[in-house]
N, C-alpha and C positions, 0 to 999 in steps of 0.2 A: 522542843515543840516541832510538830510537823505543820508546815506552812503552805497555804495555797494563795497565789496572787491572781486576781481576776482582772483582766484588762478588757476594755470594750471590744476593740477590733484593731488588728495590726495591718495598716495599709501604707503608713509613712512613719518616719522617725521625727515626730513633731512634739508639741508641748506635753500632751498627755503621755506619750511614749517616754519622754525624758523623766517624768515622775516614776513610771514603772521601771525605768533603767536604774534609778536610785534605790527603789525597793528591792530590786534583784541584787544590788550590791550589798544591801543590808542583810538579805536572806538568800544567800547563794544556793542553798539546797532546796529552795521553794519550788513547787510545781506551778506551772503557768497555764492559765486558761484564757480563752478569748472566743467571741462569737465566730470570727473568721480570722484567718492569717494569710494575707496576700502581700506581706512585706517583701519588697524587692531584695534580691540577694545582696546587693551592694549596700543596703541599709540595715542588715541583720547583725552587724558586728556587736552591737550593744547587748544582744541576747546571749553572746558567748557560747554559741552552739546549743543552747537550751531548746528543747522541743516545746511546742505549744499544743495543748489539748483544745481542739476546736469543736464547735457544735455542728449539728446536721445542716445548718445553712451553708457551711463551707462546700457542701457537695451538691447544692441545688443549682439548677440551670442558670447560667450567666451571672452567678454570684460574684465572680471576681470583679466585674464591672458594675453590677447593679445590686450589690448586697444591701444597700440602704432601702431598696424597694421591698425588702423582706422585713421591714420594721415591725409589721403587725405580728410576725412570727418570733421576733426576738425575745419577748418575755418567756414564751414556751421554750425556746432554745436555751436560754441561760439557766432555766430551772432544771434542765436535764443533767447538768453536771453532778456527779456523785462526789460530794465533799465530806462524806461521813467519817473519813479517816483522819481529818485534819483538826488540829487544836486551834489554829489561828487562820482566819481568812481575812485577807486585805483586798478590797476592791477599789480600783481606780475608775471612777464612774462619772460619765456625763450623760448617760442614756439608760442602759439596762444592767450594767455590770453588778450593781449592788443588789439585784434581785435574785442572786443565787440562793438556793435553799440549803440551810445549815441544820445543825442539831443543837439541842439545849446546852450541851457541855462544851461548845466551842465559842470562841470570841470572834465576832465579825466587826472589823473596823473599815469604814468607807472613807476613802479620800475623795471628796466630791468636788469635781471641777465645776459642776452646775447641775441643778435639777433639769430634767429634759426641757430645754427651752421651747421647742416647737410645740410641746404639749401644754405648756403653761402660758407665760406672758407673751411669747412670740407666735402664738397660734395664728393671729390675723396676718402677721408678716409672712408666715409660712404659706398660708393659703393664697395670698397675693402672689408670692413668688412662684407657686405652682400653678398659677392661673386657674384657681379652683375656688372662687368666691361664691359661685352659684352652680346649680345643676347637680346631676347625679354624682359626678366626681367629687364635688364639694361635700355632698352628704356622706359619701363613703370615707373621705379623709377625716371629716369631723367626727364620725362615729369611732374611727380607729383612735383618734387623739383623745376622745372621751374615755375610751377603754384604757388607754395608756395612763391617763391621769389617775384613775382609780387604782390601777395596778402599781403605779409609781408611789402613790401615797401608802398603800398597804405594805409594800415591801420595805419602805423606809422605816416602818415600825419594827422590822425584824433585825435591823442593824443595831449592834450594841453601842457603837460610838461613831460619831461623824467628825471628820476633819474637813474644814472648808478651805479652799485655796486663797480666799481673801475675805475681808470683812463684808464686802458686797455679797458674796455667795453665802456667808453665814446668815445674812438677813433673808436671802431667798430660801434657804433651808428652813429657817424658822417660819417663814410665811407659808410655804407649800407643804412642808412635812411636819410642822409643829414640833421640831426637834432642835435642841441646842447643838452647837458645833464649836470645836476649837479651831483656831485659825493658824495654819502653817502654810506660808506662801510657797509657791513652786520654786524649784531650784533653777538657778541661772548659771550657765557655764561662763564664769568670769575670767578664766585663764586666757581666753582668746581675745580679750578686750583690755588693751594696755592703757594706762593713764597717759593722757596727752595734755600738757599744760599750755601749749601754744595753739591759739584758735585763729581762724580766719573769719572774714566778714561775710558769712552767709548762714542762713538757717537751713535745716535739713528736715524733710518729711519723707519717710520711707515705710512702705508696707505693701501688702497685696492691694491692688486697686479694685476693691469690691465695695459695694454701697455702704456697709456699716462703718467702714474705715474713714469715710468722709474726706478722701483726698481731694476731690474737686472743690470742696468747701475751703480747704486750706489754700488751694491754688487761687481761688477767687479773692480770698482775703489778701493775699500778697499781691495780686494784680492791682488791688486798690491801694497798695503801698509801694509805688514804683521805686522808691529810694531804698527798699529793703530787698536783699538778694535771697532767693530761695532755690534750693536744689531738691528735686523730687526723684526718688528711686522707687521703682515698682512696676508691676505688670498685672493685668487682670481685666475684668469685664468693664471697668470704668475708664480703660485706656483711651478710647476715642473722646470722652468728655474732657479728660485731663489735657490731652494734646490740643484740643480746640481752645481751651482757656490759655494754655501756655503760648499758643501762636499769637495771641494779642497781648502778651506780657513779657517784654524783653528782659525783665529783671528775674525771670524764672528759668532755670536750666533743668530740662527734663532728660534723665539718663536711662529711663525704662528699667528693665531688669539688669542687675549687676551681680557679679560673683561676690561671695562673702568678704573676700579681701578688700575689694573696692568699697563695699558698704561700710566695713569697719573703719577704713581710712577716712571716708567722708564724715562718718559719725564722730570720729575722734577730733576732727579739725573744725567742726561746726561750732558756731557760737551758742546755738541752742537747737534742741530737737523738738519738733512740733508734732503733737499727737492729738487727734480729734475723735478717736473712737471711744465708745462705751464698752470697755473690756471687762471680763471677769477678773483678770489680773493684769495682763499685758507685760510681755517679756522685753520688748524693745526699749521702753523707757528705762528699764533697769540696765540694759546693755549700754545705752547712751551714757547713763551716769557712771557706769564702770569705766568709760573712756574719759571721764571728767567733764562731760557735757551736760549742762542743765536742761530741763525739760519744760516746755510750755504745753500743758495738757488739759483736756476736758475734765472738770472737777467732779466727776462721778465715777463709780465703779472701782476697779482694782488700783487705779492710779493713786487713789487716796491712801493706799497702803504703802506704795513704793516711792512716793515723792514727798519730800519735806517742803511745805509751802513757806510763804513769807512770815508766818507766825513762828517759825522755828529760828533759833539763834544761828543755825547753819543751814539756810535754805538750799534746796537743790532744784527748785522749779517753781513755776507759777501756774495757777489754775484759772481757766476761764469758765464762766458759769453756764453759758449756753452754747449749743452747737450752731452758731451763727457767725457770719463774716465779721460783724461789728464786735462781737465778744472776743474773737481771736485777735482782731486789730488792737483792741483795748489791752489785751494781755501782752502783746508784743511791745506796745508802747510802755507798759508798766515794767516789763523785763528790762528794757533799755534804760529806764530811769533808775532801776535798782540793781543794775548789772554788777556793780562793784561788790555787792553782798554775796555773789555766787563765786565759789572757788572750785577748781577741778578736784582738789584734795577732798573737799566736803562731799562732792558728788560721788567720788570713788568710795569713800568710807561708808556712805549710805548704801551703795550698791552691794558692798560686802556682807550686808545683813542677809542677802539672798543667795549666798554661795551654796554649792552642792554639799559641802561638808556640814554646814550649819543645818541644811535641810535634813540630812541623815541623822544628825544629833537630835533634832526636834522630834522626828518621826520615831526614832528608837526610844526616846524617853516617854513619848505618849503611849506607844504600844506597851512598854513595860508597865506603866502605871495602870493602863486599862486592863491588861491581863491579870495583874495582881488584884485589882478591885473585883474582877469577875470571879476570882478564886475564893474570895471571902465568903 
């Protein structure tokens, strides 16, 4: 088979890029396409020298810094790729990648990280963040998002088979695209996270300090539990809020940004990892479990796929029901009551379900079944 892999855009080696990295390992002869490619040279190693076919947006003014401002042009850009020579097209999509135009005799499989969030359920949040809730700017953005929703739904019907990165995204695909999807969770590099059985007397919260991660919420909850120690690692727009809370909470240690080695060490020695975001999947809770560290997480979204709750014979975490201080406090108290049920070995065994090798096996099997079914 001649294979094309469609990636959204290359600007960093993050979660979506790690999925594409595994696809490239599965199909080393595949040709690679993206809306733009501004990946720094130091982060290009996973492409193994492979060139990237980019769209006309790559050459537009100020695209390197402001390519997202060309969102309205991206559907047109992605449709210009000539994929007529390929037997199999795999798109890794959270915005427009799945919108490539194919032909009737090829198979298009979309690995969907999420339907376009800011065009669907997060439109109101997007408008507030852009300070565009009223006026001409608001009208223009609303019109673009209206257009995107129609295009997004229409192009979803051209995909032969969907893979969702979590059960949560499977539900969103069914809601917005009216399509079914298989669930194959993203790969996690477990080799860099060693099992640690000796734990210290502190909890850890680590992530980018951006609003949806709810790090100030975690800090306020632990400020209300002065006998519980918390370590916070991260940097971002919520930094001033977190620092202000920590200043009045001597039981909280704030380390700001830390190198990966320090983060892994703190994660491995923590008694539990606290996670308050609603994520499509969420890599860090899996990394914590890979270290043998249980997770206290908000009980919605991808965390439900990656954490085994107290209803499991081998639990690896506890869920709290609401993104509130009281709910987090209640979950921490329950964790300490049930702490003897959590073992580092069970956490590690659960994390190994998400290894890169198992991801490739699942993707390979799904692709082979889908291509075979298309040929009938």
